[in-house]
Each structure stands twice: as C-alpha cells, then as structure tokens.
N, C-alpha and C positions, 0 to 999 in steps of 0.2 A: 581644447579640452580633451584627455583621453575618449577614447571610441569606445564604445560596448555594444555588443550585437546583441539584441534580445530576440532568443528564437521561440519563447513561446508566454503565455501570459503569465505576470506575478500580479500579487497585490498592486493595487495603483500606488498607495503608499511608497514602497520599497521602489518603483519606478521613478515616482517623484523625487524620492531623496536623492536615488544615484543621479539623477538629471541635474542635480545642484550644479557636482562637478565634474560630470562626463555627459559627454554625448551621446546620447540612446539611439542606435537604430533598430526598428522592427522588422525583425528578417521578412516577415509575411508582405510586409508592403515595399521591399525592394525587388525592381527589376535585376534579370541578369546582368544588364550593364550597368545599373545602380552599386551593385555589389562587388562587380570587379572595381568600379572607380574607388570604393573606399575599403577593399580589400587590406592594403599594405598597410592602413592605419589601425585596425581591430586587433587589441591584445586580449581581450576578455568576451567571451560568450558569456549571456545571463541565460539560464535555462531553470524549467522546472521540473518535479521531479516526474513530469510524465513526457517529457520534450523528446524528440527524435534530435541527437547531434549525430549525424551520420558521417562518415570517411567522406565522402562527398562535398559535404561542405567543409570538412576540416582541413580538407587538402586545397579548399580554395584560398585560403586565409593564411598566409606564409609566416605571420607577424603572430600569431596566435599561440597566447599562453598561456591560458588560464579558461577554463570551463568551472563556473560558478552554478551551482544547483540549488534551489529554491528546495528543498526535500530532502527526504533521507535514500530515497529510491533512485539510481542514474542509472537502470537497467537500457533506457535509451540513448545514453552517450555509449558511442563506438569507444570502448576504454581502451583496445589494442592500439588503435588510430592514434588517439591521444597520445597514450605513452610512449609511441615508436618515434614519436617527434619531441617527447620530454615536455608534452603541453601538461600541467597538473588539472587536477578537477578536485573540486569542493563540495561536500554537502554540508547537510543539518542535521546531525545525528541526535540522538540522547534528547533533545529538546521534546520532541514530540511523542517520545515513547509512552508517557503516561497517559495522554489523549487517545492514543491509538488502544492501548490498553483497554482503556475504559471503555471504548466505543464497542470495541469485542464482547467484554462483559456485557455490556448495554444489549448486543444482538443477540448475545445467548439467551438471555432473561425473556428478551421480547419473543423471540422466537419457542424458546421453551415453554412459555408462560401463555403465546396466543395473544399476546397484548395487542396488536394491532388487530387481529379478526375478530377480539372481544367488543373493540371499540364499533367495527364496520357492524356488530351485531347487534349493538345500541340504535345504531344511526338507523338503522334500516328497519326500525321497530321489533326487532326481534326478541327482546326482553320482556315484552307486552305479553308475550304469548306461551313462551318456554323459556329455560334456563341455558347458557352457553357450555357446550361440550368439556369434560375435564380434560385437564393441557399435562404437560410433564415434569414432572419434580426435579429442581434444579441442585437442593442443597443434598449433599451425601453422591450425587453422580458421579461418572467415569468422565473425566474431561482429558481428550488426548491433545496436546499441541504440537503443530507441524513447525518446525524450526525452533530453535531454543536459545536464540540470541536475546538481546534487550528486550525485545518486545515482547516475545515468549515467556521470559521469565517475568517481566510486569506481570502476565497474563497469569502467569503461575502463581504469584504473588495475592492477587488480589481472589483467584480461585480456592484459595485456602480459608478466606471468610468464609465460605459457603461447604466448609467441610468436604471438598470435592476429592477423590481420589486422582489424582495428577499422574500423568504420564507423557512421554515425550519420543519423538523421532528427528535425530538431529542427524548432520554427517559427520559430527565429532560426538564420541561418546559423552553423556553427561554422567557424573558421579553425583549424586546428591541422596541421602536419606529421605528426601521429601518427595523426589519425583523419579517414577518407575523410566528407567531406559529402554527403548525398544530399538534396535537396529533394523527390524524389518517393517517397514511402514502397514502392510497391511494387518498386522500381525496388532498394530495399534490400533488400526480402525476396527479392528474386529474385535478389542476391547476397551471400545468408547462408546460413551452416549452422546458426547460433544465432540466433535472433532475440528479444533479453530487451527488456520492456517495463519501462520505467521513469518512463514520463510521467503527469504530475498529472492527476489528473481533474477533468471538467469537462464543460461542454456541448460544446466544441471536439472533446475528446478522446472523447466517448463513442461504444463500439463504432468506435473508431480500428480494430482488428485485425478484421478483418470477414474475409468467404469472399475475397474478394480478394487480400488479404493472405496468407491460409492456403494458400490455392492457389499462391500465388507462391512461400511458403517450400518447399513442396512435399514430397511425398513421404518424403524422406530429411531433411527439415528440422525442427527442435524449437524450441516456443515455450516463454520462460520469461517467466513474469508475477510481478514481484515491486512492481507500481506499484497499482492497483484494480482490480476485478472488473468496472468501467464500462466501463474501454477497451477491452476482449474480449467481441465476439459468440459469448456462452458458448454459443448453441444452435451458431453454426457449429463452435466448435471441436470440441465433441462429436460433431457429424457428420464432421468431419474425421478426428477420431481413431480412429471405429467405423467408418469405411469405408478408413480406412488411406492417405486423401490427406495426412496429416501424420503425419512419423516420431514425433512425441514431445511431451511438454510437462509444464513442471514449473511448478507454480500455486501461490502462496503467498494468493492472494486468488481472491474469486467473486463473482459478479452479485448472490447472494442470501445473502448470509452469515448464519446458518453452515448451510444448506441447500445442499448440492450434488450435482450430478446423478449419481445411482448408477452412469451408463453410463462414468464415469471410475474406478472404484472396481476394483481387483483387474488391474490392467492391468500388465505389466511396463514400457512406454514412457511410464507417465505415473507420475508422483509428485508427490502432494499434501500441503501445510502446513496447519494451521491458523489463518492470519494472525498468522506469529511471526516476521515480519521484525525488528521491534525489541525482539524476548521475549528478553532477556538482563538477567540479574540487574544488572547496572553498568548498563545503558543506560535500563531502567526507573525505577532510582532518580533518576539523573541527570534525565531526563524529569521525573518527580514533583516535582524541585527546582526546576525551570526553572517548572514550573505554581505551584508556590507562590512562587516570587519574585515573579513576573507580578503574581499576587492581590495578595500584598504591598505593591510597590508601585503598586499602584491605589489601595489604601486610604489608603495614605499619600499620594498626589498626585504621585509621581513618575514620571518616563517610564517605560514599560513597557520589557519586554527584547528582546521579540519581537513585535512587533507585526506581523500582517498588514497590508501595503498598500492604502490604500483604492483600488477600480476605480471 
C-alpha cells in the first residue's frame, strides 16, 4: 500500500480512513534509522495546520511529492524547500471560513460585554451584594480588521449586522463602499474600538501587532486574534493587558501553543480559547474529506483540488 508520513495529530477519523488504503507512519514514533529505512517509499506527508514540516525533513524524503495540510494555514511548512523540488502542497481553505469568523464575533461580544467575567461574578457570590460594572457597547462601534481575505471579509459581513463602522488594513488596497481601507496599520488601530486580526501568518506578518499598534488601540480598545499567534507580539500584549494600557483581548491562537502566558489567566477582560476556530463537527468532517480527496487525486494522477500556488 502507498506510504504516508503523518507529522502531527489529525482527527482519528481522518487517520482511520486513510489507513484503510495506505500505510500510515507517525513521524514522532520513528527513530532516525526507521525513517531512513522507509524514506524512499514516502510520497505524501500528512500535516495539520500547526505542523512543522521543515527542510531538514523534506531533504530526507527523496520520493516526496505532496504535503497535504489539514487546515488553511501552512506557515509551518517550508514552502520554498517544497517548491524547489516541485513538491505540491494542499490545504483546506474556504471550508472553515464561516466557523472562524463566527468565533471572532463571539470573542468580540464576550470580551466587550464581559460575559465570562459576569459569570465569575455570579459564581463567587458577587450578585448577592452588588451589581456587575457596565461593559462596552458593540453595536455601532468601530471594527478594524487586519487582513481582508476570506475570513476578514466574512467577519465584516457579520459585523454589518451590528451596524458597526468597518475598516481594514491589508497588503492589497481594498476598494469597497462599505469598508474603509487604511494603508497605515497604526491609523487603523487609532480609529478602532475593536481590532480583529485575520491576517495570514508568514515573515511579512511576524509580530505585525506590536507595542506601537497596541498603544494606538489604547486603554479602551480590544484586540481579537483568530489568525495565528505569530502575528501578535505576545510579550507586548501581556504587558499591555497587565498594565492596563489595552482594554481587553479575545485570543484563540498563541505564539507557543499549547503554552499560554499565565498572566492572561483569570482576567475579566481576557477570553482565551484553545485554537478552536474551525472546531465544529461539520467543518472538521468536511476538512478531512478534502484532505482525503486531495490525496486520492494525487495517487490517481489527477489535478489536486486545493493546491497552494507556487511562490
């Protein structure tokens, strides 16, 4: 049977489905000698959106032809090393757009209205002797979107339902009667009540949300990150939260997952989730099917469904 090297965790149902017609090896369970023994048989790597597929691994697999990513992000894959050998890369775009955008709106509402904090207030008996302090109004507020791709646009559509004034920053100018485009990220931050990060990860976006951007967002501003942890300077974010120079944060992604700075724990103005943007049953099943369809197409010599364009 064809051999696939799995380099990270994927849903058990996906692994089980592939194992019916392929031999799956788990990279973390192989010794260097084991990998060398089967290296010439491996044509496909199965990775998750958080996987590291570095050039050092790619170079050990002389017959590698495809890296199939379960997720939309592929920043952990050494794209240049892959493309230099004509190795194709696939991901699972579009399918998870709605779920990630939904979570972004949920985090915005939760942080703005202090929903988690209000629940803790009740649980510790606070309502028996007092009232919970007022929170921030969402409807009619100013939403700045960093990265106006599929997910950024989906967020904007949802925010229109709250009559929010929507603006964006993107590497490509945005021409829209409903969204104000800022070529300067600092200016966008200064003119936003909520800054939602939807940008793709990569060298260009590394720590794009830095101290200056957080300072521009200000003590009443809220940061939402549904993109990648690498896009935000996490040290600067923790500093802004603990010093009160940022109003709040809703975070689904982090710089060193699954490790999260403890300074973000147990704060009414911070909501954290464990990278669950695409984690609905329906979407995960659709993502798994697309991965299988791409791998099936590869072995059949057919066109891939969702190839990552060469750079």
